[in-house]
N, CA, C and O of each residue as an XYZ file, in Angstrom:
356
protein
N      14.309     -8.266     -2.105
C      14.421     -9.683     -2.308
C      15.147     -9.963     -3.629
O      16.007    -10.840     -3.696
N      14.794     -9.213     -4.671
C      15.415     -9.424     -5.970
C      16.913     -9.172     -5.908
O      17.695     -9.944     -6.462
N      17.317     -8.109     -5.247
C      18.749     -7.798     -5.135
C      19.481     -8.902     -4.389
O      20.594     -9.274     -4.762
N      18.856     -9.434     -3.326
C      19.481    -10.527     -2.588
C      19.585    -11.775     -3.460
O      20.601    -12.469     -3.429
N      18.555    -12.060     -4.226
C      18.574    -13.243     -5.095
C      19.686    -13.131     -6.139
O      20.333    -14.124     -6.471
N      19.904    -11.929     -6.649
C      20.956    -11.738     -7.639
C      22.347    -11.928     -7.059
O      23.280    -12.264     -7.789
N      22.500    -11.718     -5.761
C      23.813    -11.849     -5.131
C      24.032    -13.227     -4.513
O      25.037    -13.445     -3.837
N      23.120    -14.143     -4.731
C      23.391    -15.501     -4.287
C      22.395    -16.126     -3.333
O      22.420    -17.347     -3.175
N      21.541    -15.388     -2.703
C      20.566    -16.005     -1.815
C      19.748    -14.984     -1.053
O      20.187    -13.863     -0.798
N      18.562    -15.400     -0.703
C      17.636    -14.526      0.023
C      17.582    -14.990      1.469
O      17.398    -16.176      1.742
N      17.742    -14.049      2.396
C      17.706    -14.449      3.800
C      16.272    -14.650      4.287
O      15.320    -14.178      3.665
N      16.137    -15.344      5.388
C      14.819    -15.711      5.910
C      13.974    -14.494      6.271
O      12.765    -14.494      6.038
N      14.582    -13.474      6.826
C      13.829    -12.279      7.217
C      13.194    -11.612      6.005
O      12.030    -11.212      6.053
N      13.940    -11.493      4.936
C      13.405    -10.888      3.713
C      12.292    -11.746      3.138
O      11.255    -11.228      2.724
N      12.502    -13.051      3.110
C      11.472    -13.965      2.614
C      10.186    -13.796      3.400
O       9.110    -13.726      2.807
N      10.273    -13.732      4.702
C       9.082    -13.598      5.540
C       8.397    -12.258      5.323
O       7.169    -12.185      5.315
N       9.175    -11.202      5.147
C       8.568     -9.887      4.912
C       7.811     -9.860      3.588
O       6.735     -9.270      3.498
N       8.369    -10.496      2.564
C       7.687    -10.560      1.268
C       6.432    -11.411      1.386
O       5.393    -11.054      0.831
N       6.509    -12.534      2.101
C       5.332    -13.386      2.285
C       4.243    -12.646      3.067
O       3.059    -12.769      2.754
N       4.641    -11.890      4.069
C       3.658    -11.097      4.816
C       2.997    -10.059      3.913
O       1.784     -9.858      3.976
N       3.783     -9.412      3.086
C       3.224     -8.413      2.164
C       2.247     -9.073      1.186
O       1.181     -8.523      0.907
N       2.606    -10.243      0.669
C       1.733    -10.957     -0.260
C       0.452    -11.409      0.428
O      -0.632    -11.322     -0.150
N       0.576    -11.888      1.653
C      -0.599    -12.316      2.418
C      -1.523    -11.134      2.671
O      -2.740    -11.248      2.530
N      -0.944    -10.002      3.043
C      -1.749     -8.808      3.283
C      -2.453     -8.356      2.006
O      -3.630     -7.996      2.042
N      -1.745     -8.373      0.882
C      -2.351     -7.969     -0.389
C      -3.521     -8.889     -0.747
O      -4.567     -8.413     -1.189
N      -3.354    -10.194     -0.560
C      -4.430    -11.143     -0.870
C      -5.630    -10.924      0.032
O      -6.769    -10.941     -0.436
N      -5.391    -10.719      1.315
C      -6.493    -10.505      2.257
C      -7.228     -9.199      1.976
O      -8.457     -9.148      2.038
N      -6.480     -8.150      1.667
C      -7.109     -6.865      1.376
C      -7.901     -6.922      0.073
O      -8.976     -6.331     -0.029
N      -7.371     -7.632     -0.925
C      -8.102     -7.799     -2.177
C      -9.414     -8.536     -1.967
O     -10.437     -8.166     -2.542
N      -9.386     -9.585     -1.142
C     -10.607    -10.328     -0.832
C     -11.602     -9.443     -0.083
O     -12.810     -9.526     -0.308
N     -11.095     -8.612      0.793
C     -11.987     -7.717      1.550
C     -12.626     -6.674      0.626
O     -13.806     -6.356      0.780
N     -11.872     -6.148     -0.317
C     -12.424     -5.199     -1.291
C     -13.538     -5.866     -2.096
O     -14.591     -5.269     -2.321
N     -13.303     -7.099     -2.525
C     -14.337     -7.820     -3.289
C     -15.566     -8.093     -2.431
O     -16.694     -8.009     -2.916
N     -15.352     -8.419     -1.155
C     -16.481     -8.675     -0.259
C     -17.318     -7.407     -0.073
O     -18.546     -7.454     -0.134
N     -16.657     -6.293      0.150
C     -17.370     -5.025      0.330
C     -18.096     -4.633     -0.963
O     -19.251     -4.210     -0.929
N     -17.415     -4.775     -2.092
C     -18.035     -4.439     -3.382
C     -19.264     -5.292     -3.637
O     -20.283     -4.797     -4.119
N     -19.168     -6.568     -3.314
C     -20.295     -7.470     -3.492
C     -21.477     -7.047     -2.620
O     -22.627     -7.086     -3.059
N     -21.192     -6.651     -1.406
C     -22.250     -6.179     -0.513
C     -22.917     -4.921     -1.024
O     -24.135     -4.771     -0.920
N     -22.133     -4.024     -1.570
C     -22.674     -2.777     -2.105
C     -23.477     -2.999     -3.387
O     -24.396     -2.239     -3.693
N     -23.122     -4.049     -4.135
C     -23.813     -4.329     -5.392
C     -25.197     -4.926     -5.172
O     -26.038     -4.881     -6.070
N     -25.442     -5.478     -4.004
C     -26.751     -6.057     -3.714
C     -26.910     -7.440     -4.314
O     -25.928     -8.143     -4.551
N     -28.153     -7.824     -4.559
C     -28.437     -9.191     -4.999
C     -27.873     -9.506     -6.377
O     -27.666    -10.676     -6.699
N     -27.626     -8.514     -7.179
C     -27.054     -8.745     -8.515
C     -25.733     -9.514     -8.425
O     -25.411    -10.312     -9.305
N     -24.985     -9.271     -7.371
C     -23.685     -9.919     -7.204
C     -23.803    -11.389     -6.798
O     -22.796    -12.098     -6.763
N     -25.007    -11.855     -6.494
C     -25.194    -13.244     -6.075
C     -25.285    -14.225     -7.239
O     -25.027    -15.415     -7.063
N     -25.643    -13.749     -8.406
C     -25.859    -14.631     -9.551
C     -24.537    -15.163    -10.107
O     -23.538    -14.444    -10.144
N     -24.538    -16.421    -10.536
C     -23.321    -17.020    -11.084
C     -22.873    -16.343    -12.368
O     -21.712    -16.468    -12.760
N     -23.759    -15.641    -13.017
C     -23.388    -14.922    -14.239
C     -22.713    -13.581    -13.941
O     -22.235    -12.910    -14.855
N     -22.674    -13.200    -12.686
C     -22.098    -11.911    -12.296
C     -20.565    -11.970    -12.289
O     -19.970    -12.858    -11.679
N     -19.948    -11.021    -12.968
C     -18.482    -10.920    -12.923
C     -17.991    -10.633    -11.512
O     -16.925    -11.099    -11.111
N     -18.764     -9.874    -10.771
C     -18.382     -9.553     -9.402
C     -18.409    -10.809     -8.520
O     -17.534    -10.990     -7.672
N     -19.397    -11.664     -8.717
C     -19.461    -12.907     -7.949
C     -18.231    -13.763     -8.238
O     -17.649    -14.347     -7.323
N     -17.847    -13.837     -9.479
C     -16.663    -14.613     -9.863
C     -15.407    -14.007     -9.248
O     -14.562    -14.732     -8.724
N     -15.280    -12.701     -9.308
C     -14.113    -12.030     -8.731
C     -14.043    -12.263     -7.228
O     -12.960    -12.463     -6.679
N     -15.193    -12.238     -6.561
C     -15.217    -12.466     -5.125
C     -14.747    -13.886     -4.803
O     -13.915    -14.083     -3.917
N     -15.276    -14.861     -5.517
C     -14.856    -16.253     -5.293
C     -13.368    -16.423     -5.557
O     -12.657    -17.056     -4.776
N     -12.904    -15.857     -6.657
C     -11.482    -15.963     -6.999
C     -10.605    -15.306     -5.933
O      -9.547    -15.831     -5.585
N     -11.040    -14.167     -5.422
C     -10.237    -13.473     -4.409
C     -10.172    -14.283     -3.116
O      -9.151    -14.259     -2.428
N     -11.228    -14.989     -2.780
C     -11.215    -15.825     -1.585
C     -10.268    -17.008     -1.759
O      -9.580    -17.403     -0.817
N     -10.233    -17.572     -2.966
C      -9.321    -18.693     -3.233
C      -7.876    -18.241     -3.039
O      -7.081    -18.953     -2.425
N      -7.540    -17.085     -3.548
C      -6.174    -16.578     -3.406
C      -5.833    -16.380     -1.938
O      -4.758    -16.785     -1.495
N      -6.720    -15.770     -1.184
C      -6.449    -15.490      0.233
C      -6.365    -16.762      1.073
O      -5.733    -16.762      2.130
N      -6.992    -17.840      0.618
C      -6.976    -19.091      1.376
C      -5.900    -20.061      0.891
O      -5.743    -21.140      1.462
N      -5.167    -19.696     -0.140
C      -4.136    -20.571     -0.691
C      -3.076    -20.855      0.376
O      -2.833    -20.028      1.255
N      -2.455    -22.023      0.292
C      -1.451    -22.433      1.280
C      -0.316    -21.426      1.422
O       0.235    -21.260      2.510
N       0.036    -20.755      0.332
C       1.140    -19.796      0.380
C       0.754    -18.485      1.050
O       1.628    -17.686      1.386
N      -0.541    -18.250      1.251
C      -0.987    -16.949      1.754
C      -1.984    -17.040      2.908
O      -2.555    -16.023      3.301
N      -2.200    -18.213      3.450
C      -3.231    -18.353      4.473
C      -2.727    -17.980      5.874
O      -1.628    -17.445      6.024
N      -3.522    -18.262      6.869
C      -3.225    -17.909      8.260
C      -1.884    -18.457      8.729
O      -1.183    -17.814      9.511
N      -1.530    -19.647      8.250
C      -0.256    -20.246      8.645
C       0.942    -19.397      8.280
O       1.962    -19.423      8.969
N       0.821    -18.639      7.191
C       1.903    -17.748      6.783
C       2.158    -16.700      7.855
O       3.310    -16.385      8.154
N       1.101    -16.161      8.429
C       1.256    -15.154      9.482
C       1.937    -15.752     10.706
O       2.793    -15.112     11.317
N       1.564    -16.969     11.064
C       2.167    -17.636     12.220
C       3.644    -17.936     11.973
O       4.485    -17.678     12.834
N       3.961    -18.483     10.792
C       5.355    -18.789     10.466
C       6.205    -17.522     10.403
O       7.334    -17.499     10.894
N       5.665    -16.484      9.806
C       6.414    -15.227      9.709
C       6.678    -14.653     11.093
O       7.778    -14.176     11.371
N       5.687    -14.698     11.949
C       5.875    -14.208     13.315
C       6.958    -14.977     14.047
O       7.811    -14.384     14.707
N       6.925    -16.293     13.932
C       7.957    -17.117     14.565
C       9.338    -16.790     14.010
O      10.294    -16.626     14.769
N       9.441    -16.697     12.688
C      10.736    -16.417     12.060
C      11.264    -15.045     12.456
O      12.448    -14.896     12.757
N      10.400    -14.054     12.455
C      10.839    -12.699     12.795
C      11.215    -12.563     14.269
O      11.940    -11.644     14.652
N      10.712    -13.493     15.098
C      11.093    -13.519     16.515
C      12.310    -14.403     16.770
O      12.754    -14.552     17.909
N      12.849    -14.990     15.692
C      14.055    -15.795     15.819
C      13.816    -17.257     16.136
O      14.761    -17.976     16.458
N      12.592    -17.707     16.053
C      12.260    -19.109     16.315
C      12.355    -19.887     15.017
O      11.971    -19.390     13.959
N      12.869    -21.116     15.097
C      12.999    -21.953     13.909
C      11.613    -22.306     13.367
O      10.676    -22.542     14.130
N      11.501    -22.338     12.045
C      10.244    -22.708     11.410
C      10.512    -23.860     10.440
O      11.648    -24.086     10.026
N       9.453    -24.577     10.089
C       9.576    -25.639      9.109
C       9.685    -25.032      7.721
O       9.048    -24.018      7.437
N      10.489    -25.644      6.848
C      10.569    -25.128      5.485
C       9.286    -25.387      4.700
O       8.493    -26.253      5.067
N       9.089    -24.651      3.642
C       7.918    -24.829      2.790
C       6.758    -23.967      3.216
O       6.942    -22.925      3.846
N       5.553    -24.407      2.869
C       4.352    -23.634      3.168
C       3.663    -24.211      4.366
O       3.628    -25.433      4.507
N       3.114    -23.406      5.234
C       3.195    -21.960      5.248
C       4.500    -21.574      5.784
O       4.796    -20.384      5.891
């Protein structure tokens, strides 16, 4: 994507692949926090817990408009050659 941007523009396929990678990273990070919280037991439930905060923060990232379920749908449409609306998702 960076090389394309330096030469004047990024094509839609590359944009969608990067968005898919970012969406996957956010979802996997949230899943790691969810599993870690489960393994930590009740200690992770308290608002003073760093793990509880990390779990909440990871869920916010995964649910953000730029990385939510709509991104997967838009990327699928774009990669199949169907027109998509600009912007998020």
